[in-house]
N, C-alpha and C positions, 0 to 999 in steps of 0.2 A: 666709425672714424675716430681719428686721434682723440688718449684718452683719456627672507622674511616671511611660518606661515600656513596659509591654510585656506581651504575653500569653505564654502558655506553649506550648512545643512538645510533640508527642506524646512522652511518656517511654517508654523501653524497659521491659520487665518487671522487669529487674534494678534499674533506678532506682526504679521504683514500690515494689519490695520494701524498698529502702533507706530510701525516705521513710517507709514504714509503721513502721519501727523507731524513728523519731524524732518523727514528727508525729502527734498524735491525729487519728483519722478525724473529718472534718467532714461531717455529713449535708447533702447537697445540698438547697438550697431548691427548693420546687416553684413552678411558674408560678402566677400569680394565679388563685384560684378563690374566688368570693364566699363560698360556704358554709364554706370552710375558714379564711377570714381571722380572725385573733384579734379579741377585743373582748368586752365585757360583755353586749352586746345580742343576743338571738336573731335568727336570720336568717329566721324564718318569716313576719315582717311587715316590708314595705319601703315607705318613703315614695316617692311619685311626684311630688307637688308640694305646696309650702307656699304658701297664700294668707294672708299675715299682715298685721294692721293694728295700728299702734302709736300711742299717744297719750302722749309724754313730758311730764313736769312738771318743768321745770328748777328751779323755786323749791323744790319739795319733794324733788327728786332722786329721784323715782319715775316709773313709767310703767304704764300700762294696756295690755293686749294681747289681741287675739282672733285666732284663725286657724282655717282649715279645711285639714286635711291630707288630700289624697287618698292612700290607701294601698292596696297590693296585699297580700292575704293569699295567701302561696305554699303553705302547708300548713295544714291545720286546726289551729286553736290555741284555747286557753282563756284566753289573756291577751294584752294588748298592752303592750310595755314600750318606752320611750324615755327620753331623758335630760332632766334638769332640775336646776338648781342655783340656790338663792336666789330662786326664783320660787314664788308660791302660786297654786294652781289654784282658780279660783272656780266653774267649771262645766265639764262635759264631757258629750259625747253622740256616739253613733256611728250613722250612717245608711248605707243601702245599698239597692239594688234588691231588691225582695222581702223586704226585712229590716226596713223601717220606721225609726224613730228610737228609740234606747234611751239613757236617762241612764246615766252611768258614775260610779263612785265612785273618786276618785284616791287612791292610796297612794304616798307619797314616801319613799323610803330615802335620807335626807340623806347618809349616809356614802358610799353607792355612787352617789349622784347618778342614781338611777333613778326614773322615774315609771311606775307599774303600774296597769293596769285589769284587774281579774278579770272574766271574762264569765260570765254566768249559765248559758250553754250554749256548746258548741264552735262556733267561727266557721269556716264552710267557706271554701275558696279563693274569691277574687274581688276586685272593687274596692269600696272603702267610703270614706266621708268621716268623719274624726275632727274634731269641732269642739271648741274649747277657749276659754275665757276665763280670763285670768290677770292677775296684777300683780307687779311686781318693783322692784328698786332700780337707780338710776343710780349708778355707782361713781365714786370719786375716782381709784383706780388703773386701769390700762388692762387691765381684764378684762370682757368682755362689752360692754355699753354704758357709757360714762363720760363725765363732763363736764369741760370745761376752762374755767378762768377766765384772762383776759388782758386787757391794756390796749390800747386804740386811742385814741391821744392822751390826753386826761384821762379818758376814759370806761372804766368797767369793763364787760367783755363776757363772755359765756358762750357755749359751743358744745358740741355732742355729737359723739361719734365712737365707733367700735367697734374692738375687738381680740378676735378669736375664737380664734386659734391658741394651744395646740393643741386645747383642749377647753372653751372658754368661750362658744361660741354658745348653749349650754344656759343661760346667765345672761340671755339675751335672749328666746329662744323654747324652748318644749318641743320637742324634735326628736330625730332620730337622729344623734347627734353623734360619729359615727365615720367615718373618711374613705372607707370602702368604700360607705356608704349615699348614693350620689349621687341628687340630686333637683333639680327646678326650684324657683325661689323667685319669688313674686310679692308684692312688698312695697308697702304703703301706709303713710303716716305723716302725722299732724297736727302742724304746727309754727306757731310765731309768724309773722306776715305779713312780718316783716323778714328771715326766714331764707331761705336756699337750701339745697337738700338734694341729696346725691349718693349713688348706690349703684352696684351692679355694672352696671346697665343705664341707658339714658337715661330721663328723666322722660316718660311717656306722656300724663299729664294732670295739670294743676295747677289747682285750684279754690279759691275763697274760701269760708270757713265763718264762722259767727257767733262772737263772742268774740274777735276779732282773730287768728283762726287761718287757715291755708290747708292744703289736703290735697295731698300729692304721691303720685302713682301711678306706679310704675316698671314698665318692660317686664319680661316673664318672663325669667329668666336661663337659660342652658344647664343641663343636668344637672351638678351640681358638689357637692363635699363641703361640709358646713355650715360648716367653718372659714373658707371664702372669702367668706362673706356679709359685706357692709359697709354702714354708714350713717354719713354724716358730714353735719352740718347746722349752720348758723350764718350770720353776716353775712359771706359769702364773695364772692370775685371769681374769674373764670375767664378765662384766656386760651387760645386754641385755634388749631390749624391742622388741615389735612386731609392724609392720606396713604392711598392705596389704598382710599378709601372709608371709612377709619376716622377718627372725629372725636377727635383727640388734644387733651387739655386739661391745663393746670396750674392748680390751684385753690389760693388763698391767703386769709388773712384780709385785711381791707381795707387798701389802700395798699401792698401788697408785690408786686403784679404785676411791676413793673420787674425784680425779682430772679428772676423765673420764666423770663425769655427764654432763658437758657442751657439749662435742663432741658428746655424745650419743644423746642428744636431738637435736643438730643441724643436725645430719646425718638423723634422722627421718624427719625433715623438708625438707631437701634437696632431699630426696628420693621421697617425695610427690611432690615437685616442679618439678623435672626432669621427673617423670613419666608423669606429665601433659604436660610439655613443648614439650617433644620428641614424645609423643603419643605412646610410647612403653614401657610397664611396665618393671621394673627391672626384668630380667628373672631368677635369681639364687634363691635358697631357703634361703640363708643367705648372709649377708654382714658384715664381721668383719673389724673393724679398729684396727690395731695392733700396739701398741706403744712399741718400743724397746729402751733400754738405750744406744744409739750410733749407730754404724754400718755405716750409711751414713747420709748425711744432706738432709733434706726434706722428700720426700715420694715417694712410688712406687705403681701404680695403679692396682696391681694384681687383676684379676677378682675375686671378692667375698672375698678377703683377702688383703686389702690395708695395706701396711707396712709403718709406720712413724718413723722417730726419734722422740722420745716422746716429745721433746721440741717444735715440730711443731704441736702437737695435743692436749696434756693435758693442763688443765688450772685450777689453783688454786686461787680462788677469794681472798684468804687471803694474798697470796705472789706474785701473778703474776700481772704485770701491764696491763692496758686496751689493750695496743698494742699486748699482747699475746693472749687475747681473740680474737681479730680481725684476728691475724695471724692464729690461730687455725681454725676459721671459714672459712677463704678464702682458705687455703690449703685443707682443708676438701672438700670445694665446688669444687675445682679443681680436686682432685682425684675422687670424686664421679661422676663428669661429665664425667671422662674417662670411666666409666662403660658402657656408651653409645659411645662417641667419643674415639675410640681407641680399646675398647673391644668387644662391639656388632658389631661395624663396624670398621675394621682396615685398616690403610693405607697398600697399596700393598707392598711398599718398603720404605726404610729410606729417600729417597729423598722427600717423601710426609710426613715426620715427622710432619710437621706443622698441618696437618689434625687432629693429635692427640693433640699436645701441644698447638697450637694457639687457637684451639677451646676450649679446656679445660680451658685455661686462660680467654678467652672471656666469656665463660659461668660462670665461677666462679665469675667474676666481676658483671655479669648480676644478678646472684642469690644473691650475697651479697648486691647489691643495692636494690633488692626486699625485703629482710628480714631486712635490716639495713640501711635504707636511711640516717640516722644520721651519718653514717660513711663516706659518700660521696666517696664510692669506685670508681666510674667512674672518679671523679676528681683526685683521687690518681693515677688511671691508666694512665690518661693523662699526669701526672707529670712523671711518670715512662717511658712513651713513649719517653720523651724527651732524656733520656740517650741512648736509642737505636738509635735514630735519629742522635745523635753525631757519633756513630759507623758507621752508614749507610752512613754518608756523607764523607767517606774516600774511597780511591781507593782500599782498602784491604777488602771491605765488599763483601757480597755474596747475591744472591737472597734468597727469602724465601724458594723457591723450588730449591735446588741445587743438582747436581749429586753426588751420593754416591756409591763408588765402593769397598770399603773395610770396615772391622769391625771397624778399627780405625776412618775412616771418619764418620761412623754411630754414634760412640760415641761423636765425635766432633760436630755433628749436633745439639746437645742439647745446644743451645746458645740463646742469647738474640734476634737475628734476628728470629729464629724459634718461640720462645715463644711470645716476646713482639710485634715485628712487625707483626707477624701473627695475634695476638689478635687485634692490632690497625687496620690493614686492615679489619678484620671482623667487627669491630665496624663501620668503614667508609662505608662498603658495606651495612650493615643492615640499617644504617641510610638513605642511598640513596634509597634502595629498599622499605623501610618501614618495621616496626616490623612485621606486620601480614603476608605480602608476604614472608618475610625472614623466619618466623617460618613455614609457610605452606611448603616452600621448604625443610627446614630441616627435617620435619616430613615425607615428601615423600622420601627423601634420606634414612632415618632410616628404613622405612618400606621396601623399595626396596632391601637394601643392608645388612640387619641384618644377622649375622653369616657369613659374607663374608668380601671381602676387596675391596678397591676402590682407584681410583686416583682423583686428583683434578677435572678432566674432568667430573667425575660422580656427583660431588657436583655442579659444574656449571650448568649442564644440569637440575638438580632438581630445582635450584634456578631460572633458566631462564624460565622454564615452569611455575613456581609459580608466578613469577613477570611480565612475558611478556616482559622482557628487555633482551638485548644480554649480558648477565653476562660474558660469556667467553671472549669476546672481551676486556672488561674493566679489568677483573681479571688478564689476562695474563700480562698486563702491570706492575701490582704490585707484582706479585708472581714469575715471571720468569726472571725478570731483576733487577739488584741491584740499590740501591739508591733511590732518590726521587727528586721532583722539589722544587724550590723556586718560588713563585708567586710574581711578581712585580705588584704593585697596584697604579694607578693615577687616578685622576678625574678632571673633569671641569664642571662648571654650565653654561649651554647654554640655553637660553630662558626658564628659569625656570625648566629645566630638568638637571638631573646629568648624565653626560657621564663618564662612568667607563671603564678604560682600563686595562686588565689583560694580563700579559705575563708569560710565564714559561721557565725555564731553569734548567739543572740539577744542584743541590746544592752540593757543595763541600767545605770542609774546610781545605783540605791539599794541593791540587794543582788543577788547572783548569781541568774540565772534557774534555776529547778529543772527546768523542762522542756527537753528536747533538741529544741527546735522548729526546724524548717527551713522556708524558703520557696522558692518557685520565683521566682528573682530575675533579671529581665531586666537584663543589665549590658553597657554600651557600654565596650569597651576600645579605646584608640587611643593616639596620641602628640600632644604639644603641637602645635597648628596643622597637624595631619595628619588623615588619615581615622580614623574609629572604626567599629567593627562590633559588632553585638549577639551575645552569647552567653547562654545560660540557665544559671545556677547553681542546680542542684536538689539537690545532695548536699553533705555538709560541706565538700568541697574538690574542686577541679578544676585541671587544668593545661591551658593552651593555648600555642600558639606563634606569634610574629610573625616574619615573614620577614626582619627585620632588627633590629639593636640600635640603629639610629639614633633620635635624638629622645628626649625625656623621656616615660616612660610616664605616661598619665593614665587614670583610671577615671571614667566618667560625666562627660565633659567638658561636657555640656549641662546638667548638674545636674538631671536629671529624676527620678532614682532616690530612692525613699523609703528610705534606708539610710544609715548612716555608712560612710566608707572610712577604713581605718587602714593606711597604707603602712608598709613597713618603713623603717628610718632612711635608708639610702642612696637609696631611691626618693623619700622625702619630701624630703630635701635637694636632689636634682636638680630636683624640681618647684618647691620654694620658691625656688630659685636664679633661676627664670625668671618670678617673679610679674609683673613688668612686661609680659611677652609673652603671659600667659595671657588667654583669653577671659573676659568679665565673669562668666559662669556658673561657669567653672572656678575663678576667683580667689575668688568668694563661697564655693563649696562647700569649698575648701581651708581657708579661714579658719573657717567655721562648724564643720567636723568637727574641726579641731585644738583649738578652744576646748572643744567638748563632750567630746572624748577626755580633755582634761586635767582637766575637772571630774569625769570618771568614774574618774580615776586610772590610765588606760591609757597616758598619756604625761605627761611633765613639763610644768609650767606655764612653765618657762624657754623651751621650744620655742615655745610660743604667743607670748610676748613678743618673741622674736626674729623670728618670722614677721610680727608686727603692725608692726614697724619698717619692713618693706618696703612697708607700705600708706600710708605718711605722705603720699604725693602721689596717693592714690587719687582718681579722677575721679567715680565712681558714688555717687549719693545712697543707693541701696538698701544698698550695702556699708558706707558710713559709718554708716547706721542700725543695721546689725548690730554694728558696732565700738562704737557708742554704747551699745547695750544690754549688750554684754559688759562694758564698762569700768564702767558704772553698777552692774552686779551685783557686780563685784569691789569697788567702792567701798562698797557697802552691806555686803559681807562684812567689810570692814576697819574698819567704823564704830567709833570710839573705841579702835581698836587702834594700836599704834605704827607698823604697816606703812602706815597710810593716807597719811601724808605722802609717802612714796616713791612710792606708787601715784598720787597725785594729780600729782606732778611728771611721772611717765610719761604721764598722761592729757593734760596740757597740751602736753608735747613732741609727743605723737602728733598732736593736732589742729592745732598752731600752724603748721606748714609749709603745709599746704593752705589754712588760713584767711588766712595772710598774702597768698597770691596772690588771694584774693577781696577782702579788706579790709572795712572797715565801710561804705564808700560804695557804694550801689547804682549800677550802671552801665547806661546805655542799651545795648540789645542783648543783655543777659545772657540765657542760656537759663533755661527754667523750672526746670531741675535746679540751676542755680547759685543761683538765687533761693531755693531751699529748702535748699540745702546750707549757706549762710551762717548762718542761725540755728541749724541743727543743730550745726555746728561751734562756734558761739559758746556753746551750751548745754553742750557737752563741756568747753570752756575754763572756763566758769563753775563747773561742777561740780568741776573740778580747782582751784578757787581763784584763777583768773587774775584779777588786780585790775582790768585794763582791761575785761574782759568784764563783771564785776560792776558797775563804775561806769557802763558804758554802759547796762546795764539799768535801774538806779536812776535815772539822769538821764532817760532817756526814759520811764520809767513816770510820773514826776512830769509831764513834758510831756504825756503821753497823758491823764492824769487832768484836766489843764487844758484840753486841746484834742485830742480823739481823732484829728483829721486830721493831727496833727503827726508821727505815726509811720507809716512805710511799712507796708502791710498784711503784707508778707512777714516783717516782724520782730515783729509784735504778739505771737505766741506766746511768743517768747523774752523780750521785754521784760516782759510781764505775769507770766509764771511765775517767772522769775529775780528780777525786782524784788520780786515779792510774797513770795517765799520768806523774805526777811529784812526784811520791812516792819515799821516801827515802828507804834505805835498809830494815829497820825494817818493814815498811808498806808493802814493796814488798813481804817480807817473810811471812807475815801474810796472804796476799792475796793468795800466792802460796799454803800455807799449807791448807787454807780453800778450795781451788779449788781441791786439791788432796783428801781431806777428804769428801767433800759433796757427798751425794747420789741423790741430786737434779740436774738433767741434765740442767735445765733452769739456775740455779745459777752457775753451773760449767761453762757453756758457757760465761756467763756474766763476771766471773772472769778471764777466759782465755783471753777474749778480753782486759780486763784491764791490764793483764800482757804484752800482745803483744803491748799495747800502750805506754809502759814505754819509756820516752825519754832519760834516762840515758843509754849510750852505755853498761856499765857493766851489767846493769840489762836486757837490750835487749839480751845480750848474754846468760844469764841464761834462758831467755825465749826460745830461739832458742834450747837450750839443751832439753827442755821439748818435743820437736818434736820427740825425740827418746824414750820417756817414754812409754813403752808398758803397763803400768797399766792404761793409759788413752785410751779411745776409738780412733780408727783411724780417725773417723769423727772430733775429736778435734785436734789431732796431725797434721793432714794433712793441717791444716789452719795456724799453727803457723808461718811458715817461710814467706809466703806472707804477713801476717798480720804485722809481725815485720818490714818487708821491707817497707811497706806502711806508717809506722809511723816514717819515717826519717832514716832508717838504711839499705838502699839498698845495700850498699858495704859489710856490715857486714853479711846480710842475704845471699847475693850471695856466699860469701866465704864459709859459713856454708853449703849451699845447695849443692855446687859442691864437697865439702869434704865428704858429706854424701848422695850422690845421690842414691845409691842402697837401703840404709835403708829407705829413704823418699819415693821412688817409690813404696815400698811394701805396703804403707798405701793408695795408690790412687785408687779410683774407676776407671772404664773403661774411664769415662769422663774426668778424671784428668791426664791421662797418658801424653797427649800432652801439658798440660796447666801449669803444675807446674813451670817450669823454666821461662816461659814468665811471669807468675804471679809475680814472685819474683821482677822483674824490672818494672812492669807495672805501678807504681806510679811515676816513674822518668821523668824528663824533660831534662835529659842529653843524647845527642845522642851517647856518648860512651857507655853508658849502652846498648843501642839498638844494636850496633854492637857487643858487647861482648856477648850478649844473642844469637843473630842470629848465630854467629860463634859456640858457644857452641852446640846449637840445631842441627845445620848442621852436626856436627862431632859425635854426641852422640845419635841421634834419627833418625828414619826413615823418609821418604819423607812425610808421612801424618802429621807429626808434624811441617812441615815447614809453613804451612798456618797460624797457630796460632801464631808462632814466627813472621812471617811477619806483621800480624795485630797489635801485640803489639808494634813492633819496629816502625811501621808507626805512632802509637798513640804517642809514645815518641817523635819522630821527629816533629810531628805536634805541640805537646805541647811546644816543645823548640822554634819553629818558632813563636808560639802565645806569648810566654813569651817575646821574642825579640820585638815584635810589640806592646804589650800592656803595658809593663813597663812604657815607656815614657808617654802614655796616662793616666795611673793611677797617675803618677807624676803630670801631667798637670791639671787633673780633681780634684785632691783631695789636692793639695798644699794649 
């Protein structure tokens, strides 16, 4: 959903004994077994097929439903239990051969979201039919079935969509809403005659009804978990192409099909690529990519009917920047990868969510690199990895695979550790095993477990068999324990040979780690522009020898390792002295690790500044993105402090040289990377107070508001965000009016970000009020309060959020329920904000919300400590 390596060698008994002294034993996970899979529901009754009929009422925002569920009773039982939430049961009965029909009395546990039917006498094993009639609500937020309001020209329109993951299918149908309960779905729905409807499978029958309605009957789905069920209906259009017998479509609201062409072609290419990679052809007769104007942010991988916020899929070459084209492809690649990882083969329970999301993220980067090497997707993924490594170096982190006991915990599992660390670990593992062995293992895994569920153990077994290496031993280090190591590196030249010493310890940036935790670390050791070879660091330290002292020593030159590297000073200086000769991946890793080590107090910040001076002619966009994030973080740290002026002079000096080579004028024949680098560098310059950059943004914002075509799409983000930051009242009102009027979701989101970035407190207050505007999609309004807070108005946003808590919570998806209030203060470096938020969450939310509150509070306190430590270093280094 919306969106590093090696394995381990067999260890000698002495090494295993050493490991046991330092690392807590981790109990190996068992392969998938249905009866042993976690969950609230008993495993004695299972669904076979749902035949469901729905009658939505968009005016009343309600729906009527009926369904017959074929069930298998596996063991004699005295009760039938399934899931339901916010649905009322109007009638229920059970029938079976030789059993007759018996009326049932529903009992709903609202807190546990469980519907129970007590049976008058024990029900023996066999096939039965559970018939239900019910009614429920159509929501505004993207949970279960929800409605969307949007404009088409001057007309007000409404449509329906669904979002079931992780546990909201129970808001549409009473069902077994846990991923191990796979079943077929046969859906029919009555809708207005002007509507078209899309689900997982093609429409089998469409017939007119009285009262201006029509009935859509969809073909039976494959056996699948309930969270993949989808229904989208409205005044929609569809473009399609065929590939390998599959009908591929992109669905949009009226008038937007021209912007679907890029996604349509990309989907065809991705389907071909994944069919080949996985060795299992896409199994459904059609694959629809459905773009809706709002609802939620990102996308949802429903089998055969993927739903996107239209801003993540549609691309208009006339008005969209190059970044939008890349974003469309990568999210498309992620969601289509899910058709195998997640849909064809599904994790058994939410504690293994990373099997869905980490793999889809890894596969999307791999596919993007395949089709568009010029985008350098893998380099960008490495830069993104750095952000999650910062989270993972705090005491409040969690393992990739972490226990999930409740629906709220399942929703909270969709985080950066699951997605980005999961992807990073897989990249490391693939590199260590080798691409061919890794792919062979994945193919075997898909073939063996299709239309079923798995745990991580099933994957490790397949990869172990394919590679001949003990994958499970290494993988458990990285997936079942939190954090990661820092590798210490030193060297000495003895008799013409280089003696390299590697050490490892747990890396932390908040407080020293109490555990003496060790990892099995696959490490590539080589020299600059030379060969590198893997070794496995399994103990606190090891020494290895290179045959020569020639060349500069480099660790992890391809930057696949999920660890930090801290060289001793002579080794660091030798490597830093060759920055211009280093591979992109080596250059990026050196910069990222140096900055992080400075923030952790392991090296001085002056060394980082000196290193950064060597990057002033850096050609790579991904590396400049990392530089920009680092400098903005330092700028926020020095806000209102005397050191800020010197830091901002350094910022502008850092970006000015490379920007001067690009200039403001867009040239014919520029690469996509250069077109994206220009606005990024301009943003760094403007942040540093560069008068020319600020004047350019203001002038072009005025031109854009008068005529949107007057600004090149590549510069729109820079112009609108920087120009909007210091907007006066008149400009602010022009931006707000255009945001409310536009029917282009991409433009609306861009303008909304500009409003949230206003530095004037009076204008920030007006932006906060927009969070309650029901004419805007919930996907937009739900982001206003945290965005305003992150732009220098934490206290203002907090006061607004606490005053309007109930209204704001109504717009949150399942994954946002525990995260809204921590997000409001997440940009702060004031420990008082951490305490304020923790106390509020403790008194107003349940226990499952406390983990996110603790993570954010820890980040704030860590940032405060770093600020105290680094401000004097900034003063000393830049005076």
